[in-house]
PDB file with one MODEL, atoms N, CA, C and O in Angstrom:
MODEL        1
ATOM      1  N   MET A   1      35.341 -33.673-117.214  1.00  0.00           N
ATOM      2  CA  MET A   1      35.430 -33.368-115.817  1.00  0.00           C
ATOM      3  C   MET A   1      34.875 -31.968-115.595  1.00  0.00           C
ATOM      4  O   MET A   1      35.257 -31.020-116.281  1.00  0.00           O
ATOM      5  N   SER A   2      33.997 -31.854-114.657  1.00  0.00           N
ATOM      6  CA  SER A   2      33.347 -30.584-114.378  1.00  0.00           C
ATOM      7  C   SER A   2      33.687 -30.126-112.969  1.00  0.00           C
ATOM      8  O   SER A   2      33.676 -30.928-112.035  1.00  0.00           O
ATOM      9  N   PHE A   3      33.989 -28.843-112.808  1.00  0.00           N
ATOM     10  CA  PHE A   3      34.335 -28.293-111.513  1.00  0.00           C
ATOM     11  C   PHE A   3      33.257 -27.301-111.105  1.00  0.00           C
ATOM     12  O   PHE A   3      32.747 -26.550-111.937  1.00  0.00           O
ATOM     13  N   ASN A   4      32.910 -27.303-109.815  1.00  0.00           N
ATOM     14  CA  ASN A   4      31.868 -26.414-109.298  1.00  0.00           C
ATOM     15  C   ASN A   4      32.405 -25.059-108.912  1.00  0.00           C
ATOM     16  O   ASN A   4      31.638 -24.100-108.823  1.00  0.00           O
ATOM     17  N   SER A   5      33.712 -24.946-108.677  1.00  0.00           N
ATOM     18  CA  SER A   5      34.286 -23.664-108.288  1.00  0.00           C
ATOM     19  C   SER A   5      35.733 -23.591-108.797  1.00  0.00           C
ATOM     20  O   SER A   5      36.327 -24.585-109.214  1.00  0.00           O
ATOM     21  N   PHE A   6      36.260 -22.377-108.742  1.00  0.00           N
ATOM     22  CA  PHE A   6      37.643 -22.165-109.198  1.00  0.00           C
ATOM     23  C   PHE A   6      38.632 -22.876-108.266  1.00  0.00           C
ATOM     24  O   PHE A   6      39.658 -23.380-108.724  1.00  0.00           O
ATOM     25  N   SER A   7      38.332 -22.919-106.973  1.00  0.00           N
ATOM     26  CA  SER A   7      39.246 -23.613-106.038  1.00  0.00           C
ATOM     27  C   SER A   7      39.263 -25.108-106.331  1.00  0.00           C
ATOM     28  O   SER A   7      40.312 -25.741-106.206  1.00  0.00           O
ATOM     29  N   GLU A   8      38.130 -25.687-106.717  1.00  0.00           N
ATOM     30  CA  GLU A   8      38.115 -27.107-107.115  1.00  0.00           C
ATOM     31  C   GLU A   8      38.949 -27.303-108.379  1.00  0.00           C
ATOM     32  O   GLU A   8      39.676 -28.288-108.508  1.00  0.00           O
ATOM     33  N   PHE A   9      38.838 -26.369-109.296  1.00  0.00           N
ATOM     34  CA  PHE A   9      39.638 -26.440-110.519  1.00  0.00           C
ATOM     35  C   PHE A   9      41.129 -26.411-110.195  1.00  0.00           C
ATOM     36  O   PHE A   9      41.903 -27.185-110.758  1.00  0.00           O
ATOM     37  N   MET A  10      41.530 -25.523-109.291  1.00  0.00           N
ATOM     38  CA  MET A  10      42.934 -25.403-108.921  1.00  0.00           C
ATOM     39  C   MET A  10      43.423 -26.649-108.177  1.00  0.00           C
ATOM     40  O   MET A  10      44.578 -27.048-108.327  1.00  0.00           O
ATOM     41  N   ALA A  11      42.547 -27.263-107.377  1.00  0.00           N
ATOM     42  CA  ALA A  11      42.911 -28.432-106.608  1.00  0.00           C
ATOM     43  C   ALA A  11      42.994 -29.692-107.488  1.00  0.00           C
ATOM     44  O   ALA A  11      43.679 -30.652-107.135  1.00  0.00           O
ATOM     45  N   MET A  12      42.314 -29.686-108.604  1.00  0.00           N
ATOM     46  CA  MET A  12      42.301 -30.818-109.549  1.00  0.00           C
ATOM     47  C   MET A  12      42.055 -32.167-108.845  1.00  0.00           C
ATOM     48  O   MET A  12      42.746 -33.155-109.091  1.00  0.00           O
ATOM     49  N   GLY A  13      41.064 -32.166-107.979  1.00  0.00           N
ATOM     50  CA  GLY A  13      40.708 -33.441-107.313  1.00  0.00           C
ATOM     51  C   GLY A  13      41.803 -33.954-106.400  1.00  0.00           C
ATOM     52  O   GLY A  13      41.952 -35.164-106.232  1.00  0.00           O
ATOM     53  N   GLY A  14      42.573 -33.050-105.806  1.00  0.00           N
ATOM     54  CA  GLY A  14      43.653 -33.450-104.904  1.00  0.00           C
ATOM     55  C   GLY A  14      45.001 -33.613-105.578  1.00  0.00           C
ATOM     56  O   GLY A  14      46.002 -33.875-104.910  1.00  0.00           O
ATOM     57  N   HIS A  15      45.039 -33.462-106.892  1.00  0.00           N
ATOM     58  CA  HIS A  15      46.291 -33.613-107.650  1.00  0.00           C
ATOM     59  C   HIS A  15      46.779 -32.298-108.209  1.00  0.00           C
ATOM     60  O   HIS A  15      47.634 -32.287-109.095  1.00  0.00           O
ATOM     61  N   GLY A  16      46.264 -31.199-107.718  1.00  0.00           N
ATOM     62  CA  GLY A  16      46.595 -29.879-108.235  1.00  0.00           C
ATOM     63  C   GLY A  16      48.074 -29.551-108.197  1.00  0.00           C
ATOM     64  O   GLY A  16      48.603 -28.981-109.151  1.00  0.00           O
ATOM     65  N   LEU A  17      48.753 -29.902-107.107  1.00  0.00           N
ATOM     66  CA  LEU A  17      50.175 -29.640-107.005  1.00  0.00           C
ATOM     67  C   LEU A  17      50.939 -30.270-108.161  1.00  0.00           C
ATOM     68  O   LEU A  17      51.763 -29.611-108.794  1.00  0.00           O
ATOM     69  N   TYR A  18      50.676 -31.521-108.435  1.00  0.00           N
ATOM     70  CA  TYR A  18      51.383 -32.220-109.491  1.00  0.00           C
ATOM     71  C   TYR A  18      51.009 -31.712-110.883  1.00  0.00           C
ATOM     72  O   TYR A  18      51.861 -31.583-111.762  1.00  0.00           O
ATOM     73  N   VAL A  19      49.733 -31.430-111.064  1.00  0.00           N
ATOM     74  CA  VAL A  19      49.258 -30.943-112.362  1.00  0.00           C
ATOM     75  C   VAL A  19      49.892 -29.583-112.678  1.00  0.00           C
ATOM     76  O   VAL A  19      50.472 -29.400-113.748  1.00  0.00           O
ATOM     77  N   TRP A  20      49.779 -28.628-111.741  1.00  0.00           N
ATOM     78  CA  TRP A  20      50.282 -27.282-112.018  1.00  0.00           C
ATOM     79  C   TRP A  20      51.796 -27.236-112.032  1.00  0.00           C
ATOM     80  O   TRP A  20      52.383 -26.445-112.770  1.00  0.00           O
ATOM     81  N   LEU A  21      52.442 -28.073-111.225  1.00  0.00           N
ATOM     82  CA  LEU A  21      53.892 -28.155-111.267  1.00  0.00           C
ATOM     83  C   LEU A  21      54.361 -28.685-112.619  1.00  0.00           C
ATOM     84  O   LEU A  21      55.342 -28.182-113.167  1.00  0.00           O
ATOM     85  N   SER A  22      53.691 -29.672-113.157  1.00  0.00           N
ATOM     86  CA  SER A  22      54.088 -30.199-114.452  1.00  0.00           C
ATOM     87  C   SER A  22      53.858 -29.183-115.567  1.00  0.00           C
ATOM     88  O   SER A  22      54.671 -29.072-116.486  1.00  0.00           O
ATOM     89  N   TYR A  23      52.746 -28.439-115.488  1.00  0.00           N
ATOM     90  CA  TYR A  23      52.523 -27.366-116.456  1.00  0.00           C
ATOM     91  C   TYR A  23      53.628 -26.302-116.352  1.00  0.00           C
ATOM     92  O   TYR A  23      54.151 -25.835-117.365  1.00  0.00           O
ATOM     93  N   GLY A  24      53.965 -25.937-115.142  1.00  0.00           N
ATOM     94  CA  GLY A  24      55.010 -24.924-114.926  1.00  0.00           C
ATOM     95  C   GLY A  24      56.354 -25.373-115.451  1.00  0.00           C
ATOM     96  O   GLY A  24      57.052 -24.616-116.126  1.00  0.00           O
ATOM     97  N   LEU A  25      56.720 -26.611-115.142  1.00  0.00           N
ATOM     98  CA  LEU A  25      58.022 -27.132-115.615  1.00  0.00           C
ATOM     99  C   LEU A  25      58.023 -27.243-117.139  1.00  0.00           C
ATOM    100  O   LEU A  25      59.031 -26.945-117.780  1.00  0.00           O
ATOM    101  N   GLY A  26      56.922 -27.662-117.711  1.00  0.00           N
ATOM    102  CA  GLY A  26      56.833 -27.749-119.162  1.00  0.00           C
ATOM    103  C   GLY A  26      56.994 -26.390-119.814  1.00  0.00           C
ATOM    104  O   GLY A  26      57.704 -26.257-120.810  1.00  0.00           O
ATOM    105  N   LEU A  27      56.344 -25.389-119.263  1.00  0.00           N
ATOM    106  CA  LEU A  27      56.471 -24.032-119.775  1.00  0.00           C
ATOM    107  C   LEU A  27      57.903 -23.509-119.626  1.00  0.00           C
ATOM    108  O   LEU A  27      58.429 -22.848-120.521  1.00  0.00           O
ATOM    109  N   ALA A  28      58.524 -23.817-118.481  1.00  0.00           N
ATOM    110  CA  ALA A  28      59.920 -23.388-118.269  1.00  0.00           C
ATOM    111  C   ALA A  28      60.850 -24.005-119.300  1.00  0.00           C
ATOM    112  O   ALA A  28      61.729 -23.320-119.823  1.00  0.00           O
ATOM    113  N   VAL A  29      60.674 -25.276-119.601  1.00  0.00           N
ATOM    114  CA  VAL A  29      61.520 -25.956-120.590  1.00  0.00           C
ATOM    115  C   VAL A  29      61.313 -25.325-121.973  1.00  0.00           C
ATOM    116  O   VAL A  29      62.283 -25.105-122.698  1.00  0.00           O
ATOM    117  N   ILE A  30      60.098 -25.039-122.334  1.00  0.00           N
ATOM    118  CA  ILE A  30      59.817 -24.421-123.634  1.00  0.00           C
ATOM    119  C   ILE A  30      60.469 -23.043-123.698  1.00  0.00           C
ATOM    120  O   ILE A  30      61.096 -22.706-124.702  1.00  0.00           O
ATOM    121  N   LEU A  31      60.331 -22.253-122.654  1.00  0.00           N
ATOM    122  CA  LEU A  31      60.921 -20.913-122.647  1.00  0.00           C
ATOM    123  C   LEU A  31      62.452 -20.985-122.735  1.00  0.00           C
ATOM    124  O   LEU A  31      63.071 -20.198-123.450  1.00  0.00           O
ATOM    125  N   ILE A  32      63.045 -21.912-122.021  1.00  0.00           N
ATOM    126  CA  ILE A  32      64.513 -22.084-122.082  1.00  0.00           C
ATOM    127  C   ILE A  32      64.928 -22.454-123.494  1.00  0.00           C
ATOM    128  O   ILE A  32      65.935 -21.951-123.991  1.00  0.00           O
ATOM    129  N   ASN A  33      64.166 -23.330-124.154  1.00  0.00           N
ATOM    130  CA  ASN A  33      64.499 -23.756-125.510  1.00  0.00           C
ATOM    131  C   ASN A  33      64.320 -22.631-126.530  1.00  0.00           C
ATOM    132  O   ASN A  33      64.876 -22.702-127.626  1.00  0.00           O
ATOM    133  N   VAL A  34      63.564 -21.612-126.192  1.00  0.00           N
ATOM    134  CA  VAL A  34      63.391 -20.471-127.086  1.00  0.00           C
ATOM    135  C   VAL A  34      64.431 -19.391-126.800  1.00  0.00           C
ATOM    136  O   VAL A  34      65.011 -18.816-127.721  1.00  0.00           O
ATOM    137  N   ILE A  35      64.663 -19.119-125.507  1.00  0.00           N
ATOM    138  CA  ILE A  35      65.519 -17.985-125.112  1.00  0.00           C
ATOM    139  C   ILE A  35      67.008 -18.284-125.283  1.00  0.00           C
ATOM    140  O   ILE A  35      67.732 -17.444-125.819  1.00  0.00           O
ATOM    141  N   LEU A  36      67.490 -19.445-124.848  1.00  0.00           N
ATOM    142  CA  LEU A  36      68.921 -19.727-124.883  1.00  0.00           C
ATOM    143  C   LEU A  36      69.520 -19.678-126.291  1.00  0.00           C
ATOM    144  O   LEU A  36      70.584 -19.082-126.463  1.00  0.00           O
ATOM    145  N   PRO A  37      68.892 -20.271-127.297  1.00  0.00           N
ATOM    146  CA  PRO A  37      69.476 -20.147-128.645  1.00  0.00           C
ATOM    147  C   PRO A  37      69.556 -18.689-129.144  1.00  0.00           C
ATOM    148  O   PRO A  37      70.494 -18.322-129.852  1.00  0.00           O
ATOM    149  N   ARG A  38      68.573 -17.874-128.771  1.00  0.00           N
ATOM    150  CA  ARG A  38      68.612 -16.455-129.190  1.00  0.00           C
ATOM    151  C   ARG A  38      69.787 -15.764-128.502  1.00  0.00           C
ATOM    152  O   ARG A  38      70.503 -14.989-129.136  1.00  0.00           O
ATOM    153  N   LEU A  39      69.991 -16.031-127.230  1.00  0.00           N
ATOM    154  CA  LEU A  39      71.115 -15.423-126.521  1.00  0.00           C
ATOM    155  C   LEU A  39      72.457 -15.880-127.099  1.00  0.00           C
ATOM    156  O   LEU A  39      73.381 -15.081-127.249  1.00  0.00           O
ATOM    157  N   GLN A  40      72.551 -17.163-127.417  1.00  0.00           N
ATOM    158  CA  GLN A  40      73.783 -17.672-128.017  1.00  0.00           C
ATOM    159  C   GLN A  40      74.014 -17.067-129.396  1.00  0.00           C
ATOM    160  O   GLN A  40      75.151 -16.763-129.757  1.00  0.00           O
ATOM    161  N   ARG A  41      72.974 -16.894-130.146  1.00  0.00           N
ATOM    162  CA  ARG A  41      73.123 -16.272-131.481  1.00  0.00           C
ATOM    163  C   ARG A  41      73.605 -14.843-131.354  1.00  0.00           C
ATOM    164  O   ARG A  41      74.513 -14.427-132.073  1.00  0.00           O
ATOM    165  N   ASN A  42      73.007 -14.085-130.446  1.00  0.00           N
ATOM    166  CA  ASN A  42      73.425 -12.693-130.257  1.00  0.00           C
ATOM    167  C   ASN A  42      74.883 -12.617-129.793  1.00  0.00           C
ATOM    168  O   ASN A  42      75.639 -11.754-130.240  1.00  0.00           O
ATOM    169  N   ARG A  43      75.269 -13.523-128.896  1.00  0.00           N
ATOM    170  CA  ARG A  43      76.664 -13.551-128.436  1.00  0.00           C
ATOM    171  C   ARG A  43      77.612 -13.882-129.592  1.00  0.00           C
ATOM    172  O   ARG A  43      78.675 -13.275-129.715  1.00  0.00           O
ATOM    173  N   LEU A  44      77.231 -14.834-130.429  1.00  0.00           N
ATOM    174  CA  LEU A  44      78.067 -15.212-131.574  1.00  0.00           C
ATOM    175  C   LEU A  44      78.202 -14.064-132.561  1.00  0.00           C
ATOM    176  O   LEU A  44      79.293 -13.793-133.061  1.00  0.00           O
ATOM    177  N   LEU A  45      77.083 -13.383-132.844  1.00  0.00           N
ATOM    178  CA  LEU A  45      77.140 -12.259-133.791  1.00  0.00           C
ATOM    179  C   LEU A  45      78.014 -11.138-133.243  1.00  0.00           C
ATOM    180  O   LEU A  45      78.788 -10.541-133.991  1.00  0.00           O
ATOM    181  N   ALA A  46      77.904 -10.845-131.956  1.00  0.00           N
ATOM    182  CA  ALA A  46      78.727  -9.805-131.343  1.00  0.00           C
ATOM    183  C   ALA A  46      80.204 -10.182-131.423  1.00  0.00           C
ATOM    184  O   ALA A  46      81.051  -9.333-131.702  1.00  0.00           O
ATOM    185  N   GLU A  47      80.507 -11.437-131.182  1.00  0.00           N
ATOM    186  CA  GLU A  47      81.898 -11.909-131.271  1.00  0.00           C
ATOM    187  C   GLU A  47      82.427 -11.796-132.701  1.00  0.00           C
ATOM    188  O   GLU A  47      83.573 -11.400-132.911  1.00  0.00           O
ATOM    189  N   GLN A  48      81.605 -12.140-133.670  1.00  0.00           N
ATOM    190  CA  GLN A  48      82.035 -12.041-135.064  1.00  0.00           C
ATOM    191  C   GLN A  48      82.277 -10.588-135.469  1.00  0.00           C
ATOM    192  O   GLN A  48      83.222 -10.287-136.198  1.00  0.00           O
ATOM    193  N   LYS A  49      81.411  -9.687-134.989  1.00  0.00           N
ATOM    194  CA  LYS A  49      81.601  -8.257-135.302  1.00  0.00           C
ATOM    195  C   LYS A  49      82.901  -7.748-134.698  1.00  0.00           C
ATOM    196  O   LYS A  49      83.638  -7.007-135.349  1.00  0.00           O
ATOM    197  N   ARG A  50      83.191  -8.142-133.444  1.00  0.00           N
ATOM    198  CA  ARG A  50      84.455  -7.728-132.823  1.00  0.00           C
ATOM    199  C   ARG A  50      85.659  -8.273-133.600  1.00  0.00           C
ATOM    200  O   ARG A  50      86.647  -7.565-133.799  1.00  0.00           O
ATOM    201  N   ARG A  51      85.570  -9.519-134.033  1.00  0.00           N
ATOM    202  CA  ARG A  51      86.651 -10.140-134.781  1.00  0.00           C
ATOM    203  C   ARG A  51      86.887  -9.423-136.111  1.00  0.00           C
ATOM    204  O   ARG A  51      88.028  -9.196-136.514  1.00  0.00           O
ATOM    205  N   LEU A  52      85.777  -9.067-136.794  1.00  0.00           N
ATOM    206  CA  LEU A  52      85.911  -8.352-138.065  1.00  0.00           C
ATOM    207  C   LEU A  52      86.518  -6.974-137.870  1.00  0.00           C
ATOM    208  O   LEU A  52      87.375  -6.564-138.653  1.00  0.00           O
ATOM    209  N   ARG A  53      86.090  -6.247-136.834  1.00  0.00           N
ATOM    210  CA  ARG A  53      86.667  -4.937-136.559  1.00  0.00           C
ATOM    211  C   ARG A  53      88.145  -5.043-136.215  1.00  0.00           C
ATOM    212  O   ARG A  53      88.943  -4.206-136.637  1.00  0.00           O
ATOM    213  N   ARG A  54      88.511  -6.054-135.460  1.00  0.00           N
ATOM    214  CA  ARG A  54      89.887  -6.254-135.099  1.00  0.00           C
ATOM    215  C   ARG A  54      90.750  -6.579-136.336  1.00  0.00           C
ATOM    216  O   ARG A  54      91.861  -6.066-136.469  1.00  0.00           O
ATOM    217  N   GLU A  55      90.235  -7.428-137.235  1.00  0.00           N
ATOM    218  CA  GLU A  55      90.973  -7.795-138.436  1.00  0.00           C
ATOM    219  C   GLU A  55      91.078  -6.605-139.392  1.00  0.00           C
ATOM    220  O   GLU A  55      92.108  -6.436-140.044  1.00  0.00           O
ATOM    221  N   GLU A  56      90.031  -5.778-139.489  1.00  0.00           N
ATOM    222  CA  GLU A  56      90.109  -4.617-140.357  1.00  0.00           C
ATOM    223  C   GLU A  56      91.091  -3.589-139.826  1.00  0.00           C
ATOM    224  O   GLU A  56      91.718  -2.879-140.612  1.00  0.00           O
ATOM    225  N   GLY A  57      91.238  -3.494-138.538  1.00  0.00           N
ATOM    226  CA  GLY A  57      92.153  -2.561-137.931  1.00  0.00           C
ATOM    227  C   GLY A  57      93.624  -2.945-138.124  1.00  0.00           C
ATOM    228  O   GLY A  57      94.498  -2.078-138.120  1.00  0.00           O
ATOM    229  N   VAL A  58      93.894  -4.226-138.290  1.00  0.00           N
ATOM    230  CA  VAL A  58      95.261  -4.728-138.465  1.00  0.00           C
ATOM    231  C   VAL A  58      95.779  -4.399-139.851  1.00  0.00           C
ATOM    232  O   VAL A  58      96.969  -4.127-140.012  1.00  0.00           O
ATOM    233  N   ARG A  59      94.913  -4.418-140.859  1.00  0.00           N
ATOM    234  CA  ARG A  59      95.345  -4.232-142.253  1.00  0.00           C
ATOM    235  C   ARG A  59      95.740  -2.845-142.556  1.00  0.00           C
ATOM    236  O   ARG A  59      96.124  -2.545-143.686  1.00  0.00           O
TER     237      ARG A  59
ENDMDL
END
């Protein structure tokens, strides 16, 4: 498929909204799948550090 201008490329033959929306949603899902586990890991590590400090303080 060949486009004569950038606006034709963005319009994707009248299907631009669906094409770019699907790309955007796909990128959002990928980013969520990368970011959320990292946040959960950091939260878990912080909780474990607090628990260890609390247990060491009791002894």
